[in-house]
C-alpha positions in Angstrom: 0.0 0.0 0.0 2.8 2.4 0.8 4.3 1.9 -2.7 0.8 2.3 -4.3 0.2 5.6 -2.6 3.6 6.9 -3.5 3.1 6.0 -7.2 -0.5 7.0 -7.5 -0.9 9.9 -5.0 2.6 11.2 -4.5 2.3 10.5 -0.8 5.3 9.2 1.2 3.8 6.8 3.7 5.6 4.2 5.9 4.4 0.6 5.9 4.0 0.9 9.7 1.6 3.8 9.3 -1.0 1.9 7.2 -3.9 0.1 8.7 -6.1 -2.1 6.7 -9.2 -3.3 8.6 -12.9 -3.2 8.8 -14.5 0.2 9.5 -15.3 -0.5 13.2 -11.8 -1.8 13.8 -10.4 1.4 12.4 -12.6 3.4 14.7 -11.2 1.5 17.7 -7.6 2.1 16.6 -7.8 5.8 17.6 -8.0 7.1 21.2 -10.2 10.0 20.1 -11.2 11.1 16.6 -13.6 13.2 14.6 -15.3 10.9 12.1 -16.9 12.5 9.0 -20.0 10.6 7.9 -21.8 11.6 4.7 -25.5 12.0 5.1 -27.7 10.2 4.1 -25.7 7.1 4.9 -26.0 3.6 6.1 -28.0 3.4 9.4 -25.3 1.8 11.5 -22.3 4.1 10.8 -23.2 6.8 13.4 -24.1 4.3 16.2 -20.9 2.3 15.6 -18.9 5.5 15.7 -20.5 6.5 19.0 -20.0 2.9 20.4 -16.3 3.3 19.7 -16.5 6.6 21.7 -15.6 8.8 18.7 -17.1 12.1 17.6 -19.6 12.0 14.7 -19.7 14.8 12.3 -22.4 14.5 9.6 -21.7 16.0 6.2 -24.8 16.7 4.2 -24.8 15.5 0.6 -27.4 15.8 -2.2 -28.6 14.2 -5.4 -27.3 17.0 -7.6 -23.7 16.3 -6.3 -24.3 12.6 -6.8 -24.2 12.2 -3.0 -20.5 13.1 -2.9 -18.8 15.2 -0.2 -17.5 18.4 -1.7 -14.5 20.3 -0.3 -16.7 23.2 0.6 -18.9 20.9 2.7 -16.0 20.4 5.2 -15.7 23.5 7.3 -12.6 24.1 9.4 
């Protein structure tokens, strides 16, 4: 994966910094995190995030944008 991201995305990532796991396992890998969830979404994503004691941030999407999260949707 590190080689893939370097070749395709220009990102320099160490092998030890890559985690491949199911979504819930990834949530448990962090002590505390903000988790962006596009809305509408699958019904279990927010409850799983809360169960993992993470912060849910819903990002509204719409049909016109093909349900994709746009950069301007994420506010810093």
